[in-house]
C-alpha positions in Angstrom: 0.0 0.0 0.0 3.0 2.2 0.3 3.6 3.9 -3.0 7.3 4.5 -2.7 8.7 4.6 -6.3 11.8 2.6 -6.9 13.2 2.1 -10.4 14.0 -1.6 -10.3 12.2 -4.1 -12.6 12.9 -6.8 -10.0 9.9 -5.5 -7.9 7.4 -4.8 -10.6 5.1 -7.5 -9.1 4.5 -5.3 -6.1 1.9 -3.4 -8.2 0.0 -6.6 -8.6 0.2 -7.3 -4.8 -1.2 -3.8 -4.0 -3.9 -4.1 -6.6 -5.1 -7.6 -5.7 -4.9 -7.2 -2.0 -6.8 -3.9 -1.9 -9.6 -5.7 -3.7 -9.3 -8.6 -1.2 -10.0 -6.1 1.6 -13.2 -4.9 0.0 -14.4 -8.5 -0.7 -13.7 -9.5 2.9 -15.6 -6.6 4.4 -18.5 -7.2 2.0 -18.5 -10.9 2.9 -17.8 -11.8 -0.7 -16.1 -15.0 0.4 -19.3 -16.2 2.0 -19.9 -17.3 5.5 -19.8 -20.7 7.1 -20.9 -21.9 10.6 -17.6 -20.5 11.8 -19.6 -17.3 12.1 -22.3 -18.8 14.3 -21.7 -19.2 18.0 -24.7 -21.4 18.5 -23.9 -23.8 15.6 -20.1 -23.8 15.9 -19.9 -27.5 16.8 -21.6 -28.3 13.5 -18.9 -26.5 11.5 -16.9 -28.3 8.9 -14.2 -26.8 6.6 -15.8 -25.3 3.5 -14.7 -23.5 0.3 -15.9 -20.3 2.0 -13.4 -20.9 4.9 -10.6 -21.4 2.4 -11.4 -18.2 0.5 -11.9 -16.1 3.6 -9.1 -17.3 5.9 -6.4 -18.4 3.5 -6.9 -16.0 0.6 -8.8 -12.8 1.5 -7.1 -12.4 4.9 -3.7 -12.3 3.3 -4.4 -8.7 2.3 -3.4 -6.7 5.4 -0.3 -8.8 6.2 0.8 -8.5 2.6 0.4 -4.7 2.7 2.5 -4.6 5.9 5.1 -6.8 4.3 5.2 -4.7 1.1 5.6 -1.4 3.0 8.5 -2.8 5.2 10.1 -4.5 2.2 10.2 -1.3 0.2 11.6 0.6 3.2 14.4 -2.0 3.7 15.0 -2.3 0.0 15.6 1.3 -0.6 17.9 1.5 2.5 16.7 2.9 5.8 17.9 6.2 7.2 16.8 8.6 9.9 15.4 11.0 7.2 13.5 8.2 5.5 12.1 7.0 8.9 11.0 10.4 9.9 9.3 11.0 6.5 7.5 7.7 6.7 6.4 8.1 10.3 5.0 11.6 9.6 2.9 10.2 6.8 1.7 7.3 8.8 0.8 9.6 11.7 -1.2 11.7 9.3 -3.1 8.6 8.0 -3.7 7.2 11.5 -5.1 10.5 12.6 -7.1 11.7 9.6 -8.9 8.6 8.6 -10.2 7.3 12.0 -11.3 10.8 13.0 -13.1 11.3 9.7 -14.7 7.8 9.9 -15.9 8.3 13.4 -17.3 11.7 12.7 -19.1 10.7 9.5 -20.2 7.1 10.3 -20.6 7.0 14.0 -22.6 10.0 15.0 -20.3 13.0 14.9 -19.3 14.4 18.3 -21.3 11.8 20.1 -19.3 9.1 18.3 -16.1 10.5 19.9 -17.8 10.7 23.3 -18.8 7.0 23.2 -15.3 5.8 22.6 -13.3 7.9 25.1 -11.1 5.5 27.0 -12.1 5.1 30.6 -9.3 2.8 31.9 -5.7 2.0 31.0 -6.7 -1.2 29.3 -9.4 0.6 27.3 -6.9 3.2 26.3 -4.4 0.6 25.0 -7.0 -1.1 22.9 -8.2 2.4 21.7 -4.8 3.2 20.5 -4.0 -0.2 18.9 -7.3 -0.3 17.1 -7.1 3.4 15.9 -10.3 4.3 17.7 -11.9 0.9 17.1 -11.7 1.2 13.4 -10.3 -0.8 10.5 -7.5 1.7 10.4 -5.7 -0.3 13.1 -3.6 -1.3 10.1 -1.7 2.0 10.3 -0.9 1.5 14.0 0.6 -2.0 13.3 2.5 -0.6 10.3 4.1 2.1 12.5 5.3 -0.6 15.0 6.6 -2.9 12.2 8.3 0.0 10.5 10.2 0.9 13.7 11.2 -2.7 14.1 12.5 -2.9 10.5 14.4 0.3 10.9 16.4 -0.9 13.9 16.6 -4.7 13.1 18.1 -4.2 9.6 21.3 -2.9 11.2 21.7 -6.1 13.2 23.8 -9.1 12.1 22.0 -11.7 10.0 22.0 -14.3 12.7 20.1 -12.0 15.1 17.6 -11.2 12.4 17.0 -15.0 11.9 16.6 -15.5 15.6 14.2 -12.6 15.8 12.1 -14.0 12.9 12.0 -17.5 14.5 11.0 -16.1 17.9 8.3 -13.9 16.4 6.8 -16.9 14.5 7.0 -19.1 17.7 5.1 -16.4 19.6 2.6 -16.1 16.8 2.1 -19.8 16.9 1.4 -20.1 20.6 -0.6 -16.9 21.1 -4.0 -18.6 20.4 -3.2 -21.2 23.0 -2.2 -18.5 25.5 -5.5 -16.8 24.7 -7.3 -20.0 25.6 -5.4 -20.6 28.8 -5.7 -17.1 30.1 -9.1 -16.3 28.7 -7.6 -13.0 27.3 -8.7 -13.4 23.7 -7.4 -10.1 22.7 -4.0 -11.9 22.5 -5.2 -13.5 19.3 -7.4 -10.7 18.1 -7.0 -9.3 14.5 -5.6 -6.0 15.7 -2.9 -7.3 17.9 0.4 -5.9 16.5 2.2 -9.1 17.5 0.4 -10.7 14.5 2.5 -8.7 12.1 6.0 -8.6 13.7 7.3 -11.6 11.6 6.7 -9.5 8.5 9.4 -7.0 9.6 12.0 -9.7 9.7 10.7 -11.3 6.5 10.8 -8.0 4.7 14.4 -7.5 5.6 15.3 -11.0 4.4 13.6 -10.5 1.1 15.1 -7.0 0.6 18.6 -8.2 1.3 18.4 -11.5 -0.6 16.0 -10.7 -3.5 18.2 -12.0 -6.2 18.8 -15.3 -4.3 15.0 -15.6 -3.8 14.3 -15.0 -7.5 16.9 -17.6 -8.5 15.4 -20.2 -6.1 11.8 -19.2 -6.7 10.4 -22.6 -7.6 11.8 -24.5 -4.6 11.0 -21.7 -2.2 7.5 -21.4 -3.5 7.0 -25.2 -3.1 8.3 -25.1 0.5 6.1 -22.1 1.4 3.0 -23.9 0.0 3.8 -27.1 1.9 4.4 -25.3 5.2 1.2 -23.2 4.6 -0.8 -26.4 4.2 0.8 -28.1 7.3 0.2 -25.1 9.5 -3.3 -24.7 8.2 -4.3 -28.2 9.2 -2.9 -27.6 12.7 -4.7 -24.3 13.0 -8.1 -25.7 12.0 -7.7 -28.5 14.5 -6.5 -26.5 17.5 -7.3 -22.8 17.0 -11.1 -22.8 16.5 -12.5 -21.5 19.8 -15.9 -20.1 20.8 -14.1 -17.6 23.1 -13.0 -15.6 20.1 -16.6 -14.4 19.6 -15.9 -12.1 22.6 -13.5 -10.0 20.4 -14.5 -10.7 16.8 -17.3 -12.1 14.6 -15.8 -15.6 13.9 -14.2 -18.4 15.8 -10.7 -18.7 14.4 -7.9 -16.1 14.7 -7.7 -13.8 11.7 -4.0 -13.1 11.6 -2.6 -15.0 14.6 -1.7 -17.9 12.4 1.6 -19.1 11.0 -0.1 -20.2 7.8 -0.7 -16.5 7.1 3.1 -15.9 7.2 3.6 -18.7 4.7 0.8 -17.4 2.5 2.4 -14.0 2.3 5.6 -15.7 1.3 3.8 -17.5 -1.5 2.4 -14.2 -2.9 5.7 -12.4 -2.6 7.7 -15.1 -4.3 5.3 -15.2 -7.2 5.2 -11.4 -7.4 9.0 -11.2 -7.6 9.2 -13.5 -10.5 11.1 -11.9 -13.4 8.2 -12.4 -15.9 5.8 -10.2 -13.9 5.0 -7.0 -15.7 2.1 -4.8 -14.6 -0.2 -3.4 -17.2 -1.9 0.0 -17.1 -5.0 -1.3 -15.2 -2.8 -2.9 -12.5 -0.7 0.3 -12.2 -3.9 2.3 -11.8 -5.2 0.0 -9.1 -1.9 -0.1 -7.4 -1.8 3.7 -7.3 -5.2 3.9 -5.7 -4.8 0.9 -3.4 -4.4 3.0 -0.3 -7.4 5.1 -1.4 -9.5 2.0 -1.9 -8.6 0.7 1.6 -9.4 4.0 3.3 -12.5 5.1 1.3 -14.5 1.9 0.8 -15.5 1.8 4.5 -17.6 4.9 3.9 -19.6 3.5 1.0 -20.3 0.0 2.0 -23.9 0.5 3.4 -25.0 3.1 0.7 -23.7 0.9 -2.1 -25.5 -2.2 -0.8 -28.8 -0.2 -0.4 -28.4 1.1 -3.9 -27.9 -2.4 -5.5 -30.7 -3.8 -3.3 -33.1 -1.4 -5.0 -32.2 -2.9 -8.3 -32.4 -6.6 -7.5 -33.4 -9.0 -4.8 -30.9 -11.7 -5.8 -28.5 -12.1 -2.9 -25.5 -13.1 -5.1 -26.1 -10.2 -7.4 -26.4 -7.9 -4.4 -23.2 -9.1 -2.9 -21.0 -9.0 -5.9 -22.7 -6.1 -7.6 -22.2 -4.1 -4.5 -18.5 -5.0 -4.4 -18.0 -3.9 -8.0 -19.9 -0.6 -7.5 -18.1 -0.1 -4.2 -14.7 -0.4 -5.8 -15.7 2.0 -8.7 -17.2 4.6 -6.3 -14.0 4.5 -4.2 -11.8 5.0 -7.2 -13.9 7.8 -8.6 -14.0 9.5 -5.1 -10.3 9.1 -4.8 -9.7 10.9 -8.1 -12.0 13.7 -7.2 -10.6 14.1 -3.7 -7.1 14.0 -5.1 -7.7 17.6 -6.2 -8.5 18.7 -2.6 -6.6 16.5 -0.2 -2.9 16.1 0.2 -1.3 13.3 -1.7 -0.1 11.7 1.5 -3.7 11.1 2.6 -4.8 9.1 -0.5 -1.8 7.8 -2.5 
């Protein structure tokens, strides 16, 4: 989602990642992947793995981690510096301030919306900050944390970077069990920044060894797919937990899963293939990926109401709404581009 421009044809595939993952976010929020009994607290015991589960939890939910990986990869690839860090942090602080405030004001009742979410305890304040005011813009908070980790870790020796990655993945793997034991299900909630720490280390590894990864793409892709499948089987067996309904709408961790890390590796290895060349449409979608992420949340309900007036077919309503939502967001972004700073939309 970060639109840092680097003239290097080895990373042309990043445009595809931005474009595809921004659409994934919209499809996820509009429930375009369908819903299984994993969304039903009363019928959870009847749940069996479905195509919908695969699409939702192994495809669509790759979007946010992939965006975090891309942003940190580009930062590491270009070469970190104090000036670059300051510039990136300023932009992220603008994003994490502007969009939550705008969303709460427009979608949650104006001034009353702010009053309803004022933190009233230390715990509440921590969650308030990490979730960017209980909005989908928590992404920017986690991105800031990961960026800081990338900035400082990239200067360490390789063995410490490897150790850091392994530890972060181990923590990620055991967080759902820790949540069960303690009853603190926020430990494996979608907005927990610990979900995304492995991508700081992974971004450094890819940035420093890009040519090696490209030359070993086939074998690394196969390994990543196999590991993704193995971890997925483990997660569906042990991570499904009714307690997660206390913090989210479904009964498996969204991002507190090692299979997600492997899935992002799969996308990245494919994207860095030398044959990847983005066309004009992909470049357009890549440019407006941040805008789509930020703006679609404002149009979800109006778009669905509009399409519902035209048809009563649920499938047409769902996917027609998704198409119109994406188009409305792009058009709005192009219009607002004349009035808002580039740092807010692109």
